[in-house]
MARFI-101267 format. One record per residue (C-alpha): residue number from 1; x, z negated, y negated. Coordinates in steps of 0.25 Angstrom, whole numbers. Example, Ala and Ser with C-alpha at 12.3 -4.5 7.8 and 13.67 -1.06 7.14 Angstrom:
<nodes>
+-----+-------+-------+-------+
! num !    px !    pz !    py !
+-----+-------+-------+-------+
!   1 !    49 !   -31 !    18 !
!   2 !    55 !   -29 !     4 !
+-----+-------+-------+-------+
</nodes>
This chain:
<nodes>
+-----+-------+-------+-------+
! num !    px !    pz !    py !
+-----+-------+-------+-------+
!   1 !   215 !  -540 !   -68 !
!   2 !   214 !  -555 !   -66 !
!   3 !   213 !  -558 !   -81 !
!   4 !   200 !  -550 !   -81 !
!   5 !   194 !  -560 !   -71 !
!   6 !   198 !  -572 !   -80 !
!   7 !   193 !  -565 !   -92 !
!   8 !   180 !  -560 !   -88 !
!   9 !   173 !  -574 !   -86 !
!  10 !   178 !  -578 !  -100 !
!  11 !   172 !  -565 !  -106 !
!  12 !   159 !  -567 !   -98 !
!  13 !   158 !  -582 !  -103 !
!  14 !   160 !  -578 !  -118 !
!  15 !   150 !  -567 !  -117 !
!  16 !   140 !  -576 !  -111 !
!  17 !   143 !  -586 !  -122 !
!  18 !   141 !  -576 !  -133 !
!  19 !   128 !  -571 !  -126 !
!  20 !   123 !  -586 !  -126 !
!  21 !   127 !  -588 !  -141 !
!  22 !   119 !  -575 !  -145 !
!  23 !   107 !  -580 !  -138 !
!  24 !   108 !  -594 !  -144 !
!  25 !   109 !  -587 !  -158 !
!  26 !    97 !  -578 !  -155 !
!  27 !    89 !  -590 !  -151 !
!  28 !    93 !  -599 !  -163 !
!  29 !    90 !  -587 !  -173 !
!  30 !    76 !  -586 !  -166 !
!  31 !    74 !  -600 !  -169 !
!  32 !    77 !  -598 !  -183 !
+-----+-------+-------+-------+
</nodes>
């Protein structure tokens, strides 16, 4: 399953980006 090795970093990066966006949204809402 070589494609899994190529695919997992992409998923991990997108998940971390989504988590960062969610935290940013929470912080901006808290400021308002």
